Structure formats: structure tokens, C-alpha cells
C-alpha positions, 0 to 999 in steps of 0.5 A: 521515464522507465522502460516499463512506464513508457509502454504503459503510458503509450497504451493509456494514450490509446484509450478514451479520455474518460479511461485515461483520466481514471488511470491518471487519478489512480496513479496520482492517488497512489503516489500521494498515498505513498508520500503520506505513508513516508511522512507518517513513518518519518514523523513517528518511526516507532509507532508501527513497531509498538503494536507489532512488538506487542502482538509478537510478544503475545504470540510468543506467550501462547496467547494467539490462536491459529486463523481458520479461514473456514470459521471467518 
């Protein structure tokens, strides 16, 4: 266990069971989410790059606009 995770687990042990379970669910869900992304990227590493490449080409061609948060 890492030096950062150890005190986090110790503090979690001091919480009520329901809060410990909520934290555990968040951690487990995050781990599973990362594993899913890893599997998806391993299966099709070119898929995320295609839309990004297309968006960049459109930007380079002058087809994009600056985002104005006040107009959202």
C-alpha cells in the first residue's frame, strides 16, 4: 500500500459503516471505469484519434469558432 493510500484508509476506518461503504463504492467504480477505458483503447486505439484529428483539421481550416462562456 502506498504512503498516500495508507492514511486515507485509516481515516476511512474511522467513519461510520455507511460512509465507508460509499467511499468503497466510489473507489471500486473508479477502478472498474479505468479498466474499461484501458480495454476500449487497447481494442481500438485509432478510434479516439480519428474525431480528434478531424476536429483539428477543421480548426486549422478556419472552420472553428472561439468559445465564449458568456454565450453558453
